[in-house]
C-alpha positions as CSV (number, residue, x, y, z in Angstrom):
1,M,8.2,-4.6,20.0
2,N,9.8,-5.4,16.6
3,V,7.7,-8.5,16.2
4,R,4.6,-6.4,16.8
5,K,5.7,-3.8,14.2
6,I,6.5,-6.5,11.7
7,A,3.1,-8.2,12.2
8,F,1.2,-4.9,12.0
9,G,3.1,-3.8,8.9
10,S,2.4,-7.2,7.2
11,M,-1.3,-7.1,8.0
12,F,-1.6,-3.5,7.0
13,G,0.1,-4.1,3.7
14,L,-2.1,-7.1,2.9
15,A,-5.2,-5.2,3.8
16,M,-4.2,-2.2,1.7
17,F,-3.5,-4.4,-1.3
18,A,-6.7,-6.4,-0.9
19,A,-8.9,-3.3,-0.5
20,G,-7.3,-1.5,-3.4
21,F,-7.3,-4.5,-5.7
22,T,-11.0,-5.2,-5.2
23,V,-11.9,-1.6,-6.2
24,A,-9.4,-0.9,-8.9
25,Q,-9.5,-4.3,-10.6
26,G,-10.6,-5.6,-13.9
27,P,-10.8,-4.4,-17.5
28,R,-12.6,-1.2,-16.6
29,H,-9.5,0.3,-14.8
30,P,-6.3,-1.5,-15.9
31,N,-4.1,1.5,-15.2
32,L,-5.5,2.0,-11.7
33,E,-5.1,-1.8,-11.1
34,A,-1.4,-1.5,-12.1
35,A,-0.9,1.6,-9.9
36,Q,-2.5,-0.3,-6.9
37,R,-0.2,-3.2,-7.5
38,L,2.9,-1.0,-7.6
39,I,1.8,0.8,-4.5
40,S,1.5,-2.6,-2.7
41,Q,4.9,-3.7,-4.0
42,A,6.5,-0.5,-2.8
43,F,4.9,-0.9,0.6
44,D,6.3,-4.5,0.8
45,R,9.8,-3.4,-0.2
46,I,9.8,-0.6,2.4
47,S,8.7,-3.1,5.1
48,A,11.5,-5.5,4.0
49,A,14.0,-2.6,4.2
50,Q,12.8,-1.7,7.7
51,Q,13.3,-5.3,8.8
52,A,16.8,-5.5,7.3
53,N,17.8,-2.3,9.0
54,E,16.1,-3.1,12.3
55,W,13.6,-0.3,11.8
56,D,16.2,2.4,12.3
57,M,15.5,4.9,9.5
58,D,14.7,8.0,11.5
59,G,11.0,7.6,10.7
60,H,11.4,8.2,7.0
61,A,10.3,4.6,6.0
62,A,7.2,4.9,8.3
63,R,6.3,8.2,6.7
64,A,6.8,6.7,3.2
65,K,4.4,3.9,4.1
66,D,1.9,6.4,5.4
67,L,2.1,8.3,2.1
68,L,1.7,5.0,0.2
69,D,-1.5,4.3,2.2
70,Q,-2.7,7.7,1.2
71,A,-1.9,7.0,-2.4
72,S,-3.8,3.7,-2.2
73,R,-6.9,5.4,-0.8
74,E,-6.7,8.0,-3.6
75,V,-6.5,5.3,-6.3
76,R,-9.6,3.6,-4.8
77,M,-11.4,6.9,-4.8
78,A,-10.4,7.5,-8.4
79,A,-11.8,4.1,-9.4
80,A,-15.0,4.8,-7.5
81,A,-15.3,8.2,-9.2
82,A,-14.7,6.5,-12.6
83,N,-17.4,3.9,-11.8
84,H,-20.0,6.7,-11.3
85,R,-19.5,8.1,-14.7
């Protein structure tokens, strides 16, 4: 079960980074690009902390990762909104 969680978390983090980076990249949105990169780094650090603690964090780390996913989506939407102007 732990291997499955680790694999899913890694794949999810990579997908989140790739999707956000493609939308919020480049000279048009350097601040959004930086925010997306920091969100990805935070997600990776939480995943590492979960692995080091054998996933026993009373669900708080998982909730933090859910919120980071939400933040990533909001950054992508902000970049899309800025592109329409």
